[in-house]
C-alpha positions as CSV (number, residue, x, y, z in Angstrom):
1,X,0.0,0.0,0.0
2,X,1.3,3.5,-0.9
3,X,0.9,6.2,1.7
4,X,0.9,9.6,0.2
5,X,2.5,12.4,2.1
6,X,1.4,16.0,2.2
7,X,3.1,18.3,-0.3
8,X,6.1,20.0,1.6
9,X,5.9,23.7,1.9
10,X,9.2,24.2,-0.1
11,X,7.8,22.1,-2.9
12,X,4.6,24.1,-3.0
13,X,6.6,27.3,-3.0
14,X,8.7,26.0,-5.9
15,X,5.6,25.1,-7.9
16,X,4.3,28.7,-7.4
17,X,7.6,30.2,-8.5
18,X,7.5,27.9,-11.6
19,X,4.0,29.0,-12.5
20,X,4.8,32.7,-12.1
21,X,8.0,32.3,-14.1
22,X,6.2,30.4,-16.8
23,X,3.5,33.0,-17.0
24,X,6.0,35.8,-17.4
25,X,7.7,33.7,-20.2
26,X,4.4,33.3,-22.0
27,X,3.8,37.1,-21.8
28,X,7.3,37.7,-23.1
29,X,6.8,35.2,-26.0
30,X,3.6,37.0,-26.9
31,X,5.4,40.3,-26.9
32,X,8.1,38.9,-29.2
33,X,5.5,37.8,-31.7
34,X,3.7,41.1,-31.4
35,X,6.9,43.0,-32.2
36,X,6.8,41.5,-35.7
37,X,3.7,43.5,-36.5
38,X,5.0,46.8,-35.2
39,X,6.2,49.1,-38.0
40,X,9.8,49.7,-37.2
41,X,12.6,51.0,-39.4
42,X,14.7,49.4,-40.8
43,X,12.8,46.1,-41.0
44,X,14.7,42.8,-41.2
45,X,12.2,40.2,-42.6
46,X,14.9,37.6,-42.9
47,X,15.0,37.4,-39.1
48,X,11.3,36.6,-38.8
49,X,11.6,32.7,-38.9
50,X,14.3,32.8,-36.1
51,X,12.2,35.2,-34.0
52,X,9.0,33.0,-34.4
53,X,10.9,29.8,-33.6
54,X,12.5,31.4,-30.5
55,X,9.2,32.7,-29.3
56,X,7.6,29.2,-29.9
57,X,10.4,27.6,-27.9
58,X,9.9,30.0,-25.0
59,X,6.2,29.4,-25.1
60,X,6.6,25.6,-25.2
61,X,9.1,25.8,-22.2
62,X,6.6,27.9,-20.3
63,X,3.7,25.4,-20.9
64,X,6.0,22.6,-19.8
65,X,6.9,24.6,-16.8
66,X,3.2,24.9,-15.8
67,X,2.7,21.1,-16.3
68,X,5.8,20.5,-14.1
69,X,4.4,22.8,-11.4
70,X,1.2,20.8,-11.4
71,X,3.2,17.6,-11.2
72,X,5.2,18.9,-8.3
73,X,2.0,19.7,-6.4
74,X,0.9,16.1,-7.0
75,X,4.3,14.8,-5.9
76,X,4.9,13.1,-9.3
77,X,8.4,11.6,-9.6
78,X,8.8,12.8,-13.3
79,X,8.1,16.4,-12.1
80,X,11.0,16.2,-9.6
81,X,13.3,15.1,-12.4
82,X,11.9,17.8,-14.7
83,X,12.5,20.6,-12.3
84,X,16.1,19.4,-11.6
85,X,16.9,19.2,-15.3
86,X,15.4,22.7,-15.8
87,X,17.3,24.1,-12.8
88,X,20.6,22.8,-14.1
89,X,20.0,24.2,-17.6
90,X,18.9,27.6,-16.1
91,X,21.9,27.8,-13.8
92,X,24.3,27.2,-16.7
93,X,22.4,29.6,-19.0
94,X,22.4,32.3,-16.3
95,X,26.2,32.1,-15.7
96,X,26.8,32.2,-19.5
97,X,24.4,35.1,-20.1
98,X,26.0,37.2,-17.3
99,X,29.5,36.6,-18.6
100,X,28.4,37.5,-22.1
101,X,26.7,40.7,-21.0
102,X,29.9,41.6,-19.0
103,X,31.8,41.4,-22.3
104,X,29.8,44.3,-23.8
105,X,32.1,47.4,-23.7
106,X,30.1,50.4,-22.6
107,X,30.5,53.7,-24.4
108,X,33.3,55.8,-22.9
109,X,31.2,58.9,-22.6
110,X,28.7,57.5,-20.0
111,X,29.1,58.3,-16.4
112,X,30.5,55.9,-13.7
113,X,27.1,55.8,-12.0
114,X,25.4,54.6,-15.2
115,X,28.1,51.9,-15.7
116,X,27.5,50.8,-12.1
117,X,23.8,50.7,-12.6
118,X,24.1,48.6,-15.8
119,X,26.4,46.1,-14.0
120,X,24.0,45.8,-11.1
121,X,21.0,45.4,-13.3
122,X,22.7,42.6,-15.3
123,X,23.8,40.9,-12.0
124,X,20.2,41.1,-10.8
125,X,18.7,40.0,-14.1
126,X,20.8,36.8,-14.2
127,X,21.4,36.4,-10.5
128,X,17.8,35.9,-9.6
129,X,17.2,32.9,-11.9
130,X,20.6,31.5,-10.9
131,X,19.7,31.7,-7.2
132,X,16.3,30.0,-7.8
133,X,18.0,27.3,-9.8
134,X,20.5,26.6,-7.0
135,X,17.7,26.6,-4.5
136,X,15.8,23.9,-6.6
137,X,18.9,21.8,-7.1
138,X,19.5,21.7,-3.3
139,X,15.8,21.4,-2.3
140,X,14.8,18.6,-4.6
141,X,17.9,16.6,-3.7
142,X,17.3,16.7,0.1
143,X,16.4,13.4,1.8
144,X,13.0,14.7,3.0
145,X,11.9,15.9,-0.5
146,X,13.0,12.6,-2.1
147,X,11.0,10.7,0.5
148,X,7.9,12.9,-0.3
149,X,8.1,12.1,-4.0
150,X,8.9,8.4,-3.4
151,X,5.6,8.1,-1.5
152,X,3.7,9.3,-4.5
153,X,4.8,6.6,-7.0
154,X,3.9,3.0,-7.4
155,X,7.0,1.6,-8.9
156,X,10.8,2.0,-8.9
157,X,12.6,4.9,-10.5
158,X,14.4,4.7,-13.8
159,X,17.8,4.3,-12.2
160,X,19.1,7.1,-14.5
161,X,21.6,9.4,-12.7
162,X,20.6,13.1,-12.6
163,X,23.8,14.1,-14.5
164,X,22.8,11.8,-17.4
165,X,19.3,13.2,-17.5
166,X,20.8,16.7,-17.8
167,X,23.1,15.7,-20.6
168,X,20.3,13.8,-22.4
169,X,17.8,16.7,-22.3
170,X,20.5,19.2,-23.2
171,X,21.4,17.1,-26.2
172,X,17.8,16.8,-27.3
173,X,17.1,20.5,-27.0
174,X,20.4,21.3,-28.7
175,X,19.6,18.9,-31.5
176,X,16.2,20.4,-32.2
177,X,17.5,24.0,-32.1
178,X,20.3,23.0,-34.5
179,X,17.6,22.7,-37.2
180,X,16.7,26.4,-37.0
181,X,19.8,27.6,-38.8
182,X,18.9,25.4,-41.7
183,X,15.6,27.2,-42.1
184,X,17.2,30.6,-41.7
185,X,20.1,29.6,-44.0
186,X,22.6,30.8,-41.5
187,X,26.3,30.1,-42.1
188,X,28.1,27.4,-40.2
189,X,31.6,27.5,-38.7
190,X,33.9,24.4,-38.5
191,X,37.4,24.8,-37.1
192,X,37.4,28.5,-37.9
193,X,36.2,28.0,-41.5
194,X,32.8,29.4,-42.5
195,X,30.5,27.4,-44.7
196,X,27.4,28.7,-46.5
197,X,24.4,27.4,-48.4
198,X,23.8,23.6,-48.6
199,X,27.2,22.9,-47.0
200,X,26.1,24.7,-43.8
201,X,22.8,22.9,-43.9
202,X,24.5,19.5,-44.0
203,X,26.7,20.5,-41.0
204,X,23.7,21.6,-39.0
205,X,21.7,18.5,-40.0
206,X,24.6,16.2,-38.9
207,X,24.9,18.1,-35.6
208,X,21.1,17.8,-35.0
209,X,21.1,14.1,-35.9
210,X,24.0,13.2,-33.6
211,X,22.7,15.3,-30.7
212,X,19.2,13.8,-30.9
213,X,20.5,10.3,-31.1
214,X,22.7,10.9,-28.0
215,X,19.9,12.5,-26.1
216,X,17.4,9.8,-26.8
217,X,19.9,7.0,-26.1
218,X,21.0,8.4,-22.8
219,X,17.4,8.7,-21.6
220,X,17.1,5.0,-22.4
221,X,20.6,4.3,-20.8
222,X,21.8,2.9,-24.0
223,X,25.5,2.0,-23.9
224,X,26.0,2.8,-27.6
225,X,24.7,6.3,-27.1
226,X,27.1,6.7,-24.1
227,X,30.1,5.8,-26.2
228,X,29.0,8.0,-29.1
229,X,28.4,10.8,-26.6
230,X,31.9,10.5,-25.2
231,X,33.3,10.7,-28.7
232,X,31.1,13.6,-29.8
233,X,31.8,15.7,-26.7
234,X,35.6,14.9,-27.0
235,X,35.5,16.1,-30.6
236,X,33.6,19.2,-29.5
237,X,36.1,19.9,-26.7
238,X,39.0,19.7,-29.2
239,X,37.4,22.1,-31.6
240,X,36.6,24.6,-28.8
241,X,40.1,24.3,-27.4
242,X,41.6,24.8,-30.9
243,X,39.4,27.9,-31.6
244,X,40.3,29.3,-28.2
245,X,44.0,28.7,-28.0
246,X,45.4,28.5,-31.6
247,X,46.2,32.1,-32.6
248,X,45.5,31.7,-36.3
249,X,42.1,30.1,-35.6
250,X,41.2,32.8,-33.1
251,X,42.2,35.6,-35.5
252,X,40.0,34.0,-38.2
253,X,37.0,33.8,-35.9
254,X,37.5,37.4,-34.9
255,X,37.6,38.4,-38.6
256,X,34.4,36.6,-39.3
257,X,32.8,38.1,-36.2
258,X,33.8,41.6,-37.3
259,X,32.4,41.0,-40.8
260,X,29.1,39.8,-39.3
261,X,28.5,42.8,-37.0
262,X,30.1,45.7,-39.0
263,X,26.7,46.9,-40.2
264,X,25.0,46.5,-36.8
265,X,24.4,49.5,-34.5
266,X,27.0,49.9,-31.7
267,X,29.2,47.4,-33.4
268,X,32.3,48.8,-31.7
269,X,30.8,48.3,-28.2
270,X,31.5,44.6,-28.2
271,X,34.6,43.2,-26.6
272,X,35.6,40.5,-29.1
273,X,38.4,39.0,-27.0
274,X,36.2,38.8,-23.9
275,X,33.3,37.3,-25.9
276,X,35.5,34.6,-27.5
277,X,37.0,33.7,-24.1
278,X,33.6,33.4,-22.5
279,X,31.9,31.5,-25.3
280,X,34.7,28.9,-26.1
281,X,35.9,28.7,-22.5
282,X,32.4,28.1,-21.1
283,X,31.7,25.6,-23.9
284,X,35.0,23.7,-23.2
285,X,34.1,23.4,-19.5
286,X,30.6,22.1,-20.2
287,X,31.8,19.5,-22.7
288,X,34.6,18.5,-20.3
289,X,32.0,17.9,-17.6
290,X,29.8,15.9,-20.0
291,X,32.7,13.6,-20.8
292,X,33.5,13.2,-17.1
293,X,29.9,12.3,-16.1
294,X,29.5,9.9,-19.0
295,X,32.6,8.0,-17.9
296,X,31.8,8.3,-14.2
297,X,28.2,6.9,-14.6
298,X,29.2,3.9,-16.7
299,X,27.8,1.5,-14.1
300,X,24.3,2.7,-14.7
301,X,24.5,1.7,-18.3
302,X,26.1,-1.6,-17.5
303,X,23.2,-2.6,-15.2
304,X,20.7,-2.1,-18.1
305,X,22.8,-3.9,-20.6
306,X,23.2,-7.0,-18.3
307,X,19.4,-7.4,-17.9
């Protein structure tokens, strides 16, 4: 017989925060779509598919956030896994976003007070979701919270480590979003070389296919997907390290970046060195952690393969 526990106060509070955040995300997505119908000058219609896809992705995440909140209130085990995955992704995105915003060089003619206000605003904007994510990662891994969710299920868990779930869902999301540049005909970069047209589409399609395969396989604790994942993340790590550390590659990337933003407003306000250090450095750390967890959690895959 299963005895259901009352929903802990912290879990209820987390569900409320998730609902509020999802509501704000839905409002933001609606505003993004509405901006396409506002007469602005100059217009850039070629960006419309990317904007619509981004808004749809935000809206879908918000809807899933509401469903997760409902699941938390019902002490569903899948909702606990969902909130942990979301918290991990949000924490990483908050750190990356803050570092990227700090790479923006402010105009020299603004006052010190304005600079300080900007820095504080950015710290607050990214610090709040980061703090909430850390709270969720701690709260939903406590013994009491695990016990509360265990009381609400009728069968054993999947046996999948949280780190593997994070990598799996990140790979699936990354794979799906890799299809967007194909629709927008965006160029692709491979070891500092830019590809355009059908060649770029092939690169993005391969990335999407491999990422989706890895994500789906890891959710099923498939040993083949784990091995492919280690190889893929190792390859990605090497490419990131080469782009970051090899002077000729770094110079080529900076030249491509300058060509891409030269017609944009405030093009000179972007610190290229800082942006490259943050982007490739952060990517190398994340891929390195993925490799480490895939090797460390090998036993979880072995148990499934032996059944």
